[in-house]
C-alpha positions in Angstrom: 101.1 78.1 84.3 100.8 81.7 83.1 97.6 81.5 81.8 96.6 80.7 85.2 98.0 83.4 86.9 96.2 86.4 84.7 93.1 84.5 84.8 93.2 85.2 88.2 93.7 88.8 87.7 89.7 89.3 87.2 88.9 92.5 85.0 87.3 93.9 87.9 87.7 97.9 87.0 87.7 101.6 88.4 89.0 102.3 91.4 92.0 104.0 91.9 94.0 106.3 94.2 96.7 108.3 92.1 100.0 110.1 93.7 100.0 113.5 93.3 102.8 114.9 94.9 105.9 113.9 97.6 107.4 117.0 99.2 110.9 116.4 101.0 112.2 118.8 103.2 113.7 120.8 100.2 113.5 121.4 96.8 110.4 120.8 95.3 107.7 117.7 95.0 107.5 115.0 93.2 105.1 114.0 90.9 103.9 110.3 90.8 106.1 108.5 88.0 104.4 108.2 84.7 100.8 108.5 85.6 98.9 111.0 83.8 97.1 113.4 86.9 94.6 115.3 84.2 93.2 112.0 82.0 91.2 109.0 83.3 94.4 107.1 84.0 95.3 105.3 87.4 98.3 103.3 88.5 98.4 99.6 89.2 100.8 97.6 91.4 100.0 94.2 90.9 102.7 91.7 92.7 102.1 88.7 90.1 102.3 91.0 87.3 105.6 92.2 88.4 106.8 88.6 89.3 106.0 87.5 85.4 108.1 90.4 84.6 105.5 92.3 82.5 106.5 95.4 84.3 108.5 96.7 86.8 108.6 96.9 90.4 106.3 100.2 90.1 104.0 98.4 87.9 101.9 99.7 85.1 99.6 102.8 84.1 96.1 102.6 82.8 97.0 104.3 79.7 100.7 103.7 78.7 101.4 100.5 80.4 104.8 99.9 81.7 106.3 102.0 84.1 109.9 102.7 83.0 111.5 103.8 86.1 115.1 104.5 84.9 113.5 106.6 82.3 111.2 108.1 83.8 113.9 108.9 86.8 116.1 111.1 84.6 113.1 113.0 83.2 112.5 114.2 86.1 116.3 114.9 87.3 116.2 117.3 83.8 113.3 118.5 84.6 114.3 119.4 88.3 111.5 117.8 89.3 112.5 115.5 92.5 112.4 116.3 95.8 115.3 116.0 98.3 115.8 114.0 101.3 118.0 113.9 104.0 118.2 110.1 106.0 115.5 110.3 108.6 113.4 112.9 106.8 109.2 113.1 106.9 108.2 113.1 103.5 104.4 114.3 102.6 102.7 112.5 100.2 99.5 113.8 98.9 97.2 110.8 97.2 94.0 111.7 95.1 91.7 109.4 96.0 89.5 109.0 92.8 87.4 106.9 94.2 86.2 104.4 96.9 88.9 101.7 96.1 91.7 104.3 96.4 91.1 104.5 100.0 93.7 103.4 102.5 95.4 102.3 104.2 98.5 103.0 102.4 101.5 100.5 102.4 105.0 102.3 101.6 108.8 101.0 100.5 111.8 102.1 99.3 114.4 100.6 96.3 117.9 102.3 97.5 118.9 101.3 94.1 116.0 103.4 92.6 115.4 100.7 89.9 116.7 96.9 90.6 114.6 95.5 93.7 111.8 93.6 91.1 109.0 91.8 92.9 111.3 91.9 96.5 113.7 93.4 98.3 112.5 97.1 98.8 113.5 98.7 102.5 109.5 99.3 104.4 109.0 102.6 105.5 107.0 103.7 108.5 103.8 105.4 107.2 101.3 107.7 108.8 98.3 108.1 107.0 95.6 110.9 108.0 91.8 111.1 107.4 90.7 111.9 104.1 89.9 115.5 103.3 88.6 117.5 100.7 89.3 114.2 98.2 93.0 113.6 98.9 94.1 111.2 101.7 97.8 112.8 103.0 100.8 110.4 104.4 104.1 111.4 106.2 106.2 108.8 105.2 109.8 108.7 107.2 112.7 107.7 105.3 115.0 105.2 107.1 117.6 106.5 109.5 120.8 104.4 107.6 120.0 105.3 104.2 122.0 105.4 101.6 120.7 106.3 97.9 122.6 104.9 95.1 120.5 105.0 91.8 119.9 106.4 89.2 122.5 108.7 86.8 123.6 110.7 89.9 124.0 108.0 92.4 122.2 109.4 95.1 118.4 108.7 94.2 115.7 106.2 95.9 112.5 105.1 94.5 109.5 105.0 96.9 106.3 102.9 96.1 103.2 103.5 97.9 100.0 101.4 97.3 96.6 100.2 99.3 95.6 96.9 99.5 92.6 96.8 97.1 91.9 93.6 94.7 91.0 95.5 91.9 94.4 96.9 92.2 96.6 97.8 94.3 96.7 100.9 93.4 99.1 103.9 94.1 102.3 104.5 92.6 106.0 105.6 92.7 108.0 108.5 93.0 112.0 109.7 93.1 113.5 111.1 96.0 117.5 112.5 95.9 119.6 112.6 99.0 121.6 115.0 100.0 123.8 114.4 103.0 125.9 111.4 101.5 128.3 111.5 98.5 126.9 110.4 95.9 127.7 107.1 94.3 130.1 106.9 91.1 128.3 104.0 89.5 130.4 101.9 87.3 130.4 98.9 85.2 132.3 97.1 87.9 130.5 98.4 91.3 126.9 97.7 90.0 125.8 94.7 92.0 123.5 92.6 90.3 121.1 89.4 92.0 120.8 87.8 88.9 121.3 83.7 88.8 121.9 81.4 85.9 119.0 79.7 86.4 117.2 82.9 87.0 118.1 84.0 83.4 117.8 81.4 81.9 114.0 80.9 82.6 113.6 84.4 81.4 114.7 83.7 78.6 112.4 80.9 77.9 109.5 83.0 78.9 110.5 85.5 76.7 110.6 83.3 73.5 106.8 82.7 74.4 106.3 85.9 75.1 107.6 87.1 71.8 105.0 86.9 69.4 102.6 89.3 71.5 105.4 91.5 71.6 105.4 91.6 68.1 101.7 91.7 67.7 101.7 94.7 69.7 104.1 96.5 67.7 102.0 95.8 65.1 99.3 96.7 66.2 100.5 100.4 67.7 99.3 103.3 66.2 102.7 105.0 67.3 105.6 103.9 69.4 104.7 105.7 72.4 101.7 103.3 72.2 103.9 99.9 72.4 103.7 99.8 76.3 100.1 99.9 76.4 99.5 96.9 73.5 101.8 94.7 74.9 100.4 94.7 78.1 96.9 94.2 76.4 98.3 91.2 74.8 100.3 89.6 77.7 97.3 90.7 80.0 94.5 89.7 79.1 92.5 89.9 81.8 93.8 92.4 83.7 92.6 95.6 84.9 92.7 97.9 81.9 90.1 100.7 83.5 89.9 103.6 85.7 87.3 105.6 87.3 88.4 109.6 86.4 91.1 111.8 86.8 93.0 112.8 90.1 92.4 116.7 89.2 89.0 116.4 89.1 88.7 114.6 91.8 90.8 117.1 93.8 88.3 120.1 92.1 85.3 118.1 93.3 86.6 118.6 97.0 85.1 115.9 98.6 86.1 112.0 99.2 84.0 108.7 97.8 82.8 106.7 100.8 84.2 103.7 101.4 84.3 100.6 99.5 81.2 98.6 100.7 82.6 94.7 101.7 80.8 92.4 99.8 77.2 90.8 100.5 77.9 86.7 101.0 74.7 86.6 102.3 73.7 84.2 105.0 72.3 80.7 103.9 68.5 80.3 105.3 68.8 76.4 106.2 65.5 75.4 106.7 64.7 72.3 108.7 63.4 69.7 106.6 60.1 68.6 107.3 60.1 65.0 107.4 56.2 63.9 107.7 54.9 61.7 110.3 53.6 58.8 108.2 49.6 58.5 108.8 48.8 55.0 110.0 45.4 53.9 110.8 44.5 51.5 112.9 43.6 47.7 111.7 39.9 47.4 110.8 39.2 43.6 112.5 35.3 42.8 111.5 33.1 40.3 113.2 33.4 37.1 112.3 29.8 36.0 112.0 28.4 38.8 109.4 28.4 37.7 105.8 29.9 38.9 103.6 32.8 39.1 105.5 34.4 42.6 105.9 37.8 42.3 105.7 38.4 46.4 105.4 40.9 48.1 104.0 43.9 50.2 105.3 44.2 53.5 104.1 46.9 56.3 105.1 49.4 58.5 103.5 52.3 59.2 104.0 53.9 62.9 104.9 55.5 64.4 102.7 59.0 65.6 103.4 59.4 69.7 102.6 62.2 72.4 103.4 64.0 74.9 101.1 67.4 76.3 102.1 67.3 80.1 100.8 70.5 82.3 101.0 71.7 86.1 99.3 75.4 85.6 97.3 76.5 89.2 97.1 77.5 90.0 93.7 80.8 91.6 92.0 80.1 93.6 88.8 83.5 92.4 86.7 84.5 94.6 83.9 87.6 94.5 82.0 89.6 95.1 79.0 90.8 92.7 76.7 93.5 92.6 74.0 93.5 95.2 71.4 91.4 94.4 68.1 93.7 94.2 65.0 92.8 95.4 61.8 94.0 92.9 58.8 94.1 94.2 55.4 94.7 98.0 57.2 97.6 96.8 59.2 99.3 95.1 56.3 98.8 98.5 53.9 99.7 101.0 57.0 102.8 98.4 57.3 103.9 98.6 53.6 103.6 102.5 54.0 105.7 103.0 56.5 108.0 100.9 55.1 108.1 103.2 51.7 108.6 105.9 53.8 111.3 104.5 56.3 109.2 104.7 59.5 111.2 104.5 62.4 108.9 101.9 64.7 111.0 99.6 66.8 112.1 96.6 65.0 110.5 93.5 67.5 113.9 92.6 68.5 114.1 96.2 69.8 110.3 96.0 71.1 111.3 92.8 73.0 114.5 94.6 74.9 112.0 97.5 75.9 109.1 95.8 76.3 110.3 93.4 79.6 110.7 95.0 82.9 115.1 95.6 82.8 116.1 97.0 85.7 119.3 98.6 86.9 120.5 100.6 89.2 122.3 103.8 86.7 118.5 104.1 86.6 117.9 103.2 82.7 117.0 99.8 80.7 119.6 99.4 78.4 
């Protein structure tokens, strides 16, 4: 079943819209989680990949793979780069439109727990989208009037997702917001809710067993621990989009918005009326009876040919894709022996598996 799902995720490459900043009523602006604005990167939020538990609800980036929402949120809290909001407040979101496929309309939703909704459960948000200008799209996103953020180590953080509906992505991103008009929740193991059911847990265990060899292979192929997330995505999503059109910073510097993506040319079949032809039947030849030798005549005639051609132009879509990483054989074995002798700190396959899968909790950490 998984092979069917991922074969449908055609390797159509290159369009993107990247979240540059999200500014609430107070505090600094929040950047998009994990995506690198200065490199050729993009954030893909594909529901099929989330349902399959290859990635978290914020999806993955082209350069680094799965977005660890908890870790990225804690990093931004530590860097004091999380914007501040109140119930019903507006957040101004700036998106760099790197290519036509990064165009809107954009939809946004909210995870009140920051990191536990997965493929469903988010709160839909009201979005006002403005005309693109100077390579940027601006959104005004309204927080719910009854909002109560309870996520991250601070107990007052929500995660906002914004994405378009482009089939090559969808493209967009996530950012954190910190609520200031509530009493932060003191999260403990006793008061953290979970939606996990035994049937779902057992099903995921079986899928983990299937995915384990790919996880081990991705660990072996990664040059560094930081590359393990990307190589895991390549192993598990061999037909998924692994390319980006350009950097967000370059798109803003150019100051122009790409033209809207053209609709595919499906062509209009030309159905010619078939020529059935009309048989040519000459009149019978009735010779005079008393003229020897008798003239029996010959009946000659040719039937018409049925001719007709249907012509039409079918639209073409150029498909580009990234396959799995190619291993190095003997070179890998030599590197592994050297790393073992030097006491390298790569994770064990069991550790990789625990970090590779999209784990969610409302502490904002993946334990």
